[in-house]
C-alpha positions as a LaTeX table, in Angstrom:
\begin{tabular}{lrrr}
\hline
Residue & $x$ (\AA) & $y$ (\AA) & $z$ (\AA) \\
\hline
Unk1 & 105.47 & 109.36 & 117.89 \\
Unk2 & 109.22 & 109.39 & 118.49 \\
Unk3 & 111.10 & 111.22 & 115.74 \\
Unk4 & 114.12 & 108.90 & 116.04 \\
Unk5 & 113.52 & 105.45 & 114.60 \\
Unk6 & 116.93 & 104.03 & 115.52 \\
Unk7 & 119.50 & 105.17 & 118.04 \\
Unk8 & 122.71 & 103.21 & 118.56 \\
Unk9 & 124.78 & 104.61 & 121.40 \\
Unk10 & 128.38 & 103.59 & 122.12 \\
Unk11 & 127.85 & 100.07 & 120.79 \\
Unk12 & 130.81 & 97.73 & 121.22 \\
Unk13 & 131.19 & 94.11 & 120.18 \\
Unk14 & 134.11 & 91.72 & 120.61 \\
Unk15 & 134.27 & 88.12 & 119.46 \\
Unk16 & 136.41 & 85.53 & 121.31 \\
Unk17 & 136.99 & 88.01 & 124.14 \\
Unk18 & 140.09 & 87.28 & 126.19 \\
Unk19 & 141.42 & 84.73 & 123.70 \\
Unk20 & 144.47 & 85.01 & 121.42 \\
Unk21 & 142.18 & 85.33 & 118.39 \\
Unk22 & 140.04 & 88.10 & 119.97 \\
Unk23 & 138.49 & 90.44 & 117.41 \\
Unk24 & 137.00 & 93.78 & 118.46 \\
Unk25 & 134.54 & 94.57 & 115.67 \\
Unk26 & 132.72 & 97.61 & 117.06 \\
Unk27 & 134.31 & 100.21 & 119.33 \\
Unk28 & 131.69 & 102.62 & 120.64 \\
Unk29 & 129.74 & 102.98 & 117.41 \\
Unk30 & 126.88 & 105.51 & 117.56 \\
Unk31 & 124.20 & 106.39 & 115.01 \\
Unk32 & 120.82 & 108.16 & 115.11 \\
Unk33 & 118.31 & 107.80 & 112.27 \\
Unk34 & 115.22 & 109.96 & 111.84 \\
Unk35 & 111.85 & 108.66 & 110.71 \\
Unk36 & 111.70 & 108.40 & 106.92 \\
Unk37 & 115.47 & 108.75 & 106.52 \\
Unk38 & 117.48 & 106.53 & 104.17 \\
Unk39 & 121.11 & 106.15 & 105.20 \\
Unk40 & 123.94 & 104.49 & 103.28 \\
Unk41 & 126.39 & 102.51 & 105.42 \\
Unk42 & 129.72 & 102.30 & 103.63 \\
Unk43 & 132.49 & 100.09 & 104.98 \\
Unk44 & 135.51 & 98.12 & 103.78 \\
Unk45 & 135.03 & 94.37 & 103.59 \\
Unk46 & 135.37 & 92.83 & 107.04 \\
Unk47 & 134.85 & 96.14 & 108.85 \\
Unk48 & 131.82 & 94.87 & 110.76 \\
Unk49 & 128.85 & 96.25 & 108.87 \\
Unk50 & 126.96 & 92.94 & 109.08 \\
Unk51 & 127.59 & 92.83 & 112.84 \\
Unk52 & 126.28 & 96.38 & 113.17 \\
Unk53 & 123.15 & 95.53 & 111.17 \\
Unk54 & 122.54 & 92.39 & 113.22 \\
Unk55 & 122.81 & 94.35 & 116.46 \\
Unk56 & 120.57 & 97.13 & 115.13 \\
Unk57 & 118.05 & 94.49 & 114.06 \\
Unk58 & 118.11 & 92.64 & 117.39 \\
Unk59 & 119.66 & 89.49 & 115.93 \\
Unk60 & 122.74 & 90.00 & 118.10 \\
Unk61 & 123.45 & 91.84 & 121.33 \\
Unk62 & 126.20 & 94.38 & 122.01 \\
Unk63 & 128.77 & 93.86 & 124.76 \\
Unk64 & 128.27 & 97.51 & 125.70 \\
Unk65 & 126.02 & 100.34 & 124.60 \\
Unk66 & 122.33 & 100.57 & 123.79 \\
Unk67 & 119.95 & 99.93 & 120.90 \\
Unk68 & 116.78 & 102.05 & 120.89 \\
Unk69 & 114.05 & 101.50 & 118.27 \\
Unk70 & 111.01 & 103.78 & 118.13 \\
Unk71 & 112.00 & 105.26 & 121.50 \\
Unk72 & 112.16 & 101.89 & 123.28 \\
Unk73 & 115.43 & 100.57 & 124.67 \\
Unk74 & 115.77 & 97.05 & 123.30 \\
Unk75 & 119.12 & 96.25 & 124.85 \\
Unk76 & 117.99 & 94.24 & 127.85 \\
Unk77 & 114.78 & 92.72 & 126.58 \\
Unk78 & 114.22 & 89.00 & 127.02 \\
Unk79 & 114.23 & 86.65 & 124.05 \\
Unk80 & 110.45 & 86.64 & 123.61 \\
Unk81 & 110.18 & 90.44 & 123.67 \\
Unk82 & 113.14 & 90.80 & 121.28 \\
Unk83 & 111.57 & 88.35 & 118.84 \\
Unk84 & 108.25 & 90.21 & 118.95 \\
Unk85 & 109.98 & 93.57 & 118.39 \\
Unk86 & 112.09 & 92.19 & 115.56 \\
Unk87 & 109.08 & 90.62 & 113.87 \\
Unk88 & 106.95 & 93.75 & 114.03 \\
Unk89 & 109.37 & 96.67 & 113.83 \\
Unk90 & 112.33 & 95.56 & 111.73 \\
Unk91 & 112.62 & 94.26 & 108.17 \\
Unk92 & 115.73 & 92.60 & 106.75 \\
Unk93 & 117.06 & 92.31 & 103.21 \\
Unk94 & 120.26 & 90.43 & 102.45 \\
Unk95 & 122.57 & 90.16 & 99.44 \\
Unk96 & 120.97 & 86.81 & 98.61 \\
Unk97 & 117.17 & 86.78 & 98.59 \\
Unk98 & 116.67 & 83.77 & 100.96 \\
Unk99 & 113.16 & 83.16 & 99.65 \\
Unk100 & 111.55 & 79.85 & 100.60 \\
Unk101 & 111.91 & 77.78 & 97.39 \\
Unk102 & 108.81 & 75.63 & 97.89 \\
Unk103 & 106.48 & 78.63 & 98.11 \\
Unk104 & 105.35 & 81.14 & 95.49 \\
Unk105 & 106.34 & 84.79 & 95.52 \\
Unk106 & 102.94 & 85.65 & 96.98 \\
Unk107 & 103.23 & 83.02 & 99.70 \\
Unk108 & 106.71 & 84.23 & 100.64 \\
Unk109 & 105.22 & 87.65 & 101.40 \\
Unk110 & 102.12 & 86.26 & 103.09 \\
Unk111 & 103.87 & 83.91 & 105.52 \\
Unk112 & 105.60 & 86.53 & 107.72 \\
Unk113 & 102.23 & 88.21 & 108.21 \\
Unk114 & 100.54 & 84.98 & 109.26 \\
Unk115 & 103.30 & 84.52 & 111.84 \\
Unk116 & 102.35 & 87.97 & 113.12 \\
Unk117 & 98.68 & 86.98 & 113.53 \\
Unk118 & 97.40 & 88.79 & 110.42 \\
Unk119 & 94.34 & 87.18 & 108.82 \\
Unk120 & 94.99 & 85.23 & 105.58 \\
Unk121 & 92.80 & 87.54 & 103.49 \\
Unk122 & 94.45 & 90.70 & 104.81 \\
Unk123 & 97.90 & 89.15 & 104.39 \\
Unk124 & 97.22 & 88.26 & 100.77 \\
Unk125 & 95.83 & 91.71 & 100.01 \\
Unk126 & 98.94 & 93.40 & 101.43 \\
Unk127 & 101.24 & 90.96 & 99.65 \\
Unk128 & 99.60 & 91.64 & 96.29 \\
Unk129 & 99.78 & 95.38 & 96.90 \\
Unk130 & 103.50 & 95.25 & 97.71 \\
Unk131 & 104.32 & 93.00 & 94.77 \\
Unk132 & 102.44 & 95.39 & 92.51 \\
Unk133 & 104.41 & 98.36 & 93.77 \\
Unk134 & 107.71 & 96.78 & 92.71 \\
Unk135 & 106.40 & 95.56 & 89.36 \\
Unk136 & 106.18 & 91.80 & 89.92 \\
Unk137 & 102.41 & 91.39 & 90.46 \\
Unk138 & 102.13 & 89.16 & 87.40 \\
Unk139 & 104.79 & 86.85 & 88.87 \\
Unk140 & 102.99 & 86.36 & 92.18 \\
Unk141 & 102.20 & 82.68 & 91.60 \\
Unk142 & 105.70 & 81.74 & 90.47 \\
Unk143 & 108.19 & 80.02 & 92.76 \\
Unk144 & 111.63 & 81.62 & 93.23 \\
Unk145 & 113.35 & 79.25 & 90.78 \\
Unk146 & 111.12 & 80.61 & 88.00 \\
Unk147 & 112.03 & 84.24 & 88.78 \\
Unk148 & 115.02 & 86.24 & 87.60 \\
Unk149 & 117.57 & 87.46 & 90.13 \\
Unk150 & 116.10 & 90.95 & 90.06 \\
Unk151 & 112.58 & 89.62 & 90.53 \\
Unk152 & 113.66 & 87.44 & 93.44 \\
Unk153 & 115.21 & 90.41 & 95.21 \\
Unk154 & 112.11 & 92.54 & 94.63 \\
Unk155 & 110.03 & 89.81 & 96.28 \\
Unk156 & 112.54 & 89.79 & 99.16 \\
Unk157 & 111.98 & 93.53 & 99.59 \\
Unk158 & 108.23 & 92.94 & 99.79 \\
Unk159 & 108.70 & 90.18 & 102.35 \\
Unk160 & 110.86 & 92.50 & 104.49 \\
Unk161 & 108.10 & 95.12 & 104.45 \\
Unk162 & 105.22 & 92.68 & 104.87 \\
Unk163 & 104.62 & 93.48 & 108.54 \\
Unk164 & 104.93 & 97.26 & 108.03 \\
Unk165 & 108.16 & 97.75 & 110.03 \\
Unk166 & 109.43 & 101.17 & 110.95 \\
Unk167 & 113.05 & 100.22 & 110.16 \\
Unk168 & 114.51 & 98.39 & 107.15 \\
Unk169 & 118.04 & 96.98 & 107.36 \\
Unk170 & 119.65 & 95.91 & 104.09 \\
Unk171 & 123.07 & 94.28 & 103.66 \\
Unk172 & 124.36 & 94.77 & 100.09 \\
Unk173 & 120.83 & 94.24 & 98.68 \\
Unk174 & 121.96 & 94.56 & 95.05 \\
Unk175 & 125.39 & 92.98 & 95.44 \\
Unk176 & 124.54 & 89.82 & 93.48 \\
Unk177 & 123.06 & 91.65 & 90.49 \\
Unk178 & 124.57 & 93.01 & 87.27 \\
Unk179 & 124.85 & 96.83 & 87.07 \\
Unk180 & 121.72 & 97.40 & 84.97 \\
Unk181 & 119.54 & 95.11 & 87.09 \\
Unk182 & 121.08 & 96.54 & 90.26 \\
Unk183 & 120.02 & 100.04 & 89.25 \\
Unk184 & 116.46 & 98.93 & 88.48 \\
Unk185 & 116.11 & 96.92 & 91.68 \\
Unk186 & 117.54 & 99.73 & 93.80 \\
Unk187 & 115.06 & 102.16 & 92.25 \\
Unk188 & 112.25 & 99.74 & 93.15 \\
Unk189 & 113.54 & 99.51 & 96.73 \\
Unk190 & 113.77 & 103.29 & 97.10 \\
Unk191 & 110.28 & 103.72 & 95.67 \\
Unk192 & 108.92 & 101.20 & 98.16 \\
Unk193 & 110.75 & 102.85 & 101.06 \\
Unk194 & 109.54 & 106.33 & 100.11 \\
Unk195 & 105.96 & 105.17 & 99.53 \\
Unk196 & 105.76 & 103.51 & 102.95 \\
Unk197 & 107.64 & 106.24 & 104.84 \\
Unk198 & 109.91 & 103.90 & 106.75 \\
Unk199 & 113.57 & 104.44 & 107.59 \\
Unk200 & 116.29 & 102.35 & 105.95 \\
Unk201 & 119.92 & 101.64 & 106.76 \\
Unk202 & 121.50 & 100.17 & 103.62 \\
Unk203 & 125.03 & 98.77 & 103.58 \\
Unk204 & 126.66 & 99.03 & 100.18 \\
Unk205 & 130.02 & 99.17 & 98.42 \\
Unk206 & 128.42 & 100.98 & 95.50 \\
Unk207 & 129.10 & 104.69 & 95.95 \\
Unk208 & 126.82 & 105.61 & 93.05 \\
Unk209 & 123.90 & 104.03 & 94.89 \\
Unk210 & 125.06 & 105.47 & 98.23 \\
Unk211 & 124.93 & 109.00 & 96.85 \\
Unk212 & 121.25 & 108.50 & 95.96 \\
Unk213 & 120.36 & 108.13 & 99.62 \\
Unk214 & 119.76 & 110.91 & 102.15 \\
Unk215 & 123.20 & 110.69 & 103.71 \\
Unk216 & 126.26 & 108.48 & 103.93 \\
Unk217 & 127.98 & 107.20 & 107.06 \\
Unk218 & 131.16 & 105.16 & 107.19 \\
Unk219 & 132.08 & 102.32 & 109.52 \\
Unk220 & 135.83 & 102.27 & 110.00 \\
Unk221 & 137.90 & 100.81 & 112.82 \\
Unk222 & 134.75 & 100.00 & 114.72 \\
Unk223 & 133.26 & 103.48 & 114.75 \\
Unk224 & 130.71 & 105.34 & 112.64 \\
Unk225 & 131.65 & 108.65 & 111.10 \\
Unk226 & 129.79 & 111.00 & 108.76 \\
Unk227 & 131.02 & 111.29 & 105.20 \\
\hline
\end{tabular}
């Protein structure tokens, strides 16, 4: 098994290239993450952290450079292969939970597994296990509107990990929560990450949370530097 879960090499991205409103967001950004490592990505607002996460998670493509996940170069894969890799190897968590409102917490964690050809019984068993690990097992049958903000985000974590990815990408996952809830939810996320042994790249403005991760990197002027 490859020791590096994610390797970004000289990744560049420009929007509106060649136009007066051209914006170069990434300028040769490089990052290597080891298996089981949790890395804080710190960046000023508008610095391009969401773009970096989208490229790392195969939601966007770089203009230059390469994206390697689990030792496989994903840069030039076709749409079908990229979708399959994204579905099976990468989990996403955003600042807002984006749960499907018409489904229960349990169903929100089951559905991604069904899309990945997991049997309904196995999907439900894994969903209940994940929800239990973050302390919301008793809320499994509730729809998102009946859950608190912290509970909704915990369910979102479980959904991101439903298909047992090797890489978790999180964009300000506690940004919408009050400080006390943020601390509790972050602790639940870290417990889930450590229990499952996956790697996580977590963008945050909260330096207190960043210092609880394995290391901190900064995205500034389109490049990644150690901090």
